[in-house]
N, C-alpha and C positions, 0 to 999 in steps of 0.2 A: 665523060666520066659517068654521067647519069645513065647513059645507055648501057654501059658495061655492068652496072650493079644488078639489074634484073637477069642478065645472062649468067652471071656468077651464081645467083640464087637458083636459077633453073638447072644449071649443071650439077649443083650440089644435090638437088632433089632427085635428079635422074640417077646419080651415083648411089644414093641411099636405096632407091627402088630396085636397082640392079643387085645390090648386096642382099636385099630381102628375098629376091627371087632365087638367088643362088644358094641360100642357106635356109630352106624351109624347116619348120619344126617337125620332127619325126613323130607320128602318132604313137600313142602308147599301145603296147601289145595287149591283146585280149588275155584274160585269165585262162590258165590251163593250155597255153599254146607256146610254141617256140619255133623259131625259123633261123637256120644257119646252114650255109654250105649246100643249098639246093634242097634240103629236107625241111618240110613244114609239118610239125607235129601238133595235132589237136587231141586233147583228152576229153572224153565224155563219159557220162554215167559212172563216175567213181563212187565206190562204196566199200565199207569195211565190215567184217563180221563182228557182231556183238559178242563180248566175251568177258568173263569175270577172271580176275587174277587168282582167286582162290575158288576152286570148285568147278573149273572148266567152263563149258559153254553156258550162255545165258539160259535161264529157265530150266536147268537140269537136263540139258540135251544129252542123250545117250551116245555111246560110242557108235560109230557107223557100222552098219551091216550092208553087204553088197547084194544087189539084185539086178536083173537085166534092166537096162535103161528103157524108159517108156518114151523119152523125148530126146532127140539129139540136138535140139535148138539151143539158143542162148538162154542160160539160166535154168535149163532142164536136164539135158543129157550130160553124162560125165564120162566121155570117152569109151562108151560101150558098157559101162557099169554105172549104177546109180545108188549112192549111199542113201539110207533112209534118214540119217541124221548128219550133223555137221561133217562135210566131206573131208576137210583137212584135219579136223580134230581127232587125234588118236590113230590116224592112218599111219601105216608103216612108212618110215622115212629112210631113204638111202643116202647116207652121208658120204664123205670122201672115203675111198678105199672099200666101198661096197658095204660099210657097216650100217645096219638098221638101228633106229632108235625110236622110242615112243615120243610122239609129238603132242601128247596130251598135256594139259596144264595151261599155263598162262601164255598161250599163243593164239594169234588170230591171222587173218589174211585180208588183203585188199584186192579189189577187182575193178576193171574199167575197160573201156574201148579206146585203143590207141590208133588214131588215123593219121596217115602220112599223105598229105595233099600235094607234096612236092614231087619233083621229077627225079630225086635221088633217094636211094634206100638209106635207112638209118637203123640204129640198134639201141634198144634199152639195155644199158650196161650196169646200172646200179639204182638203188633207191635208199632213202633214209627217212626217219621220223623220230620224234622225241617220245613217242608212246611205246617204243620197244627197244630193248638193248641191242638186238641184232636184226637186220633186215636183209633178206635174201630173195633172189628171183627163183621161183620153183615151177615145176610142172608135175603132172601125175602120169605115170606109165603103168602098164600091166606087166607083171613078171610072175609067171607060173600060176596065173589065175588070181593073183593078189594085186590090188591097186596100191602102188607105192609112190611117195613123193621123191623127187630128185631135184637137187639144186641145178639150175641151168648154168652150164659153163660157157663163158664167152658172151652171154647176153641173149636177148630176144630180138630176132630180126624183124624189122618193120619195113615191108616192101614199098617201093615208090608207088604212089597213087593206089595204095592199099591200106588195109587195117588188120590189126590183131586184137582178138577179144580175150581179155584176162577174165576167167570165170571159174566157178567151182568145178573141180575135176579136170582142169587144164592148167594153162599158165596162170600164175598168180604171184602177188608180192607177199611173201611170208613175213609176219611180224612175230619174232621170237623173243620171249621174255618181256611181257608187257610191264610197263612202269605204272599203269593205272588201269582201272576197269574201263572197258569200252561198252557203254550203255547205249541202247537204241535211242536215237535222237541226237547223240553227241556228234561231233565232227573230229576228224583226224587230219592233221597237216602232214602231207608227204612231199618229198622232193625227189623227182625222177630225173636221172641223169642219162642223157642220150649221147651217142658217139658224135653226132654232128649238131643236133639242135641244142645241146648243152643241158643245163638244169632247168626244169619246169616245175614250179610249185603247183600242188594239187590239193584241193580240199575234198576229202571223202566223207560222206555221211555214214554214220554207223547205223546198221539196221539188223533186224532179226531175219535171217533167211526164210 
């Protein structure tokens, strides 16, 4: 009987060790990332344009005028044209049915780099925030020599092992009907929804372009 007792204790210890090995604690996912269904999304360099609810862009920014782009790189060129002031503020907007409307006023935009490090393509299909009444995915196109914003139908494709840059004059997250001023140095909480990676929270710093 004395010999059986150590054997029972040893067997119990081995069983506990086996359970621990079979059920490891999953590590917490890093901020600004999401991984589901073969797509791994990483968000970097998120920022939002400073804007006043009353009086338009911060610092009395004028409505944009168009000139040939001097730089086609990130943060410089704007799809072949370059606004001298806030590129999305006051630019012609093509809504549903081809209607254009003035986007001046209490609107802003968020930009970032979206990288997919997985082997499956994904798609940014929606975004939300508490600092705007409406949030839409937009791009900028040229029509008849005029740069116009268009809502992106169906989402923004993020290729496998690739990236998409959301920047002024290109793809961006449009914040329509601000609920508060966006002052330089503030932060904005966004939730991006991807077709495969699901919802990813993002903190964007507000800055003056």
